[in-house]
N, C-alpha and C positions, 0 to 999 in steps of 0.2 A: 573442451575446454575447461581449463583447470581454476578451479577455485582459492582463493583464499579464507580461513578460517581467521579473521579481522574483526573484531567490533569497532576499529576506528575506521575501517570503511564501509560498515555497516552506517554507521553515524554518519559518516559524508553522503553516503546513497540518501539517506532521508532528509538530510539538511536542504540538500540541493533539490530535492523532489518538495519540500515545503516553500524554496525559494522561489521554485517553475511555477507551483500552483499559486503564490502571489501574482506572477507576472500573468498567469493565465485571469485571474481574476483585474487586473490591471488594463485588460483589452490585449492581451497577448496571448489567445484563445481563437477558436473557429473565424476567420474571416480578420484576425491578427496578422501583422509584420511585424515579427515572425510570430510563429503560431508555437508557443512552446509546448502545445499538450503531450506530443512525442518524447520531448524531453524529460516532462515530469512522469510519463508512462514508465520510460525507460529508467530515470533514477529509483522508481519505486520496485521495478523488476529486479534491478540489481539489489538493492536492501533486501529483497525477498531472498535472493539467490543466498546473500552471504548468510542472512538469518536460518536458512534451513542449515547450515554446518553448523550454527551455534546453539539453538533452541527452537523445538518445535510450533511451542508457542510462540514464541515472536514471529517465526516466520507466517502462519497461520493469520495472525493480526496484521500482519502487513498485508500479506493475500487478499483479506475481508476487505481493507481499504481500499485495496488497488481494485478489487472487481466491482465493491461499490461503484468507484467513480468510472471505471471502465462501462458498468450501466449508463449513468450520465455522459456516454460520450468525453469523459474526462473533462467537464466541468464541474471544480472543485466547489466544496461548501465550506463554510466556515467551521463545522466539524470536521472535516477531512483535516486541514491546518492545525486544529487542536490535536486529532489522533495521531499525525506525524510528529508534532512536538511530543506529546508524550511517549511514543516509540522511541524518538531518537533521547528523550533523558532516561528512560527505563533502562535501554541498553547500556548504562552504566554499572549496572549489576554485574553483566557479564566480564567487566574489566575489575571486579570486587571493589567499587567504590558503594558507598549508601545511597539510598533513593529516598526523596522526602516521603510521607504519608501520604500527600494529595498525588502526588504522580504514583504511587503505589498502586494506590485505590483506583485509578482512573484506568491505570493499564490492565489490572484484574477484570475492571467492569466491562472490558472491550470485549469482544466475540471472539472467542480463540478455537471455534468448531468450523469444520468444513462446509462453507456455505455454497458451494460450486451449486449445486442444484437448485437452491433457492434464486440464485443470482440468475443463474441462465435459465430456468422455466419461466419466469417473469421479461426474459428479454423479449424483443418484439421479433416477430413472425420472420422478417427480414434481416435477420441476426446474419452474422460472419458464417454461421454452421461449423465453426471449430469445434464446438461441443457437442455435435449432434448425439456420436455415439451416447454421452454422458446423460443427453435430456432421453433418450430412447429407452436408456436402463432406466431411468427413474419413472418411467410411466408401468 
C-alpha cells in the first residue's frame, strides 16, 4: 500500500474520526443503525498511517488515542473529542503555520510514548489475542 506524505490528508482523517466519534456518542455506536465505530476506528488508523510519514510524536499521540478508545470498544469520551481536535489543529505546524499557545501546550501534554504494553496488559483476558506475543514479552 502506497502512503502519501500529506498533512491535509492527516487532518482530513482526524476531522472525520472526530465527526464519527460524535455520531457514536449520539447513538450510532453498538446497537445503533448505522454503527459508526468501525468508521471512526478506520479514520483514526488512516491518520496514524499518514502521521507515521510526517512525525513520530504525532503518530504516537494518535496511536495512543486510538488504543485507549479500542480498549473501551470504541466508545469515545469527551476527552477523545478534545484530543482529536488538538491533534488536528497542531498538524498545522507541519505545513509551516503557527499554532496557538493553548493548542501547543495541550499537544505537548499528550502522551507520546508507546503505551502498547500498558493498554494490552490491562485488556480483558478474552481479548482478541492479536498482541499476545507483545504481552508475553512484557512478562
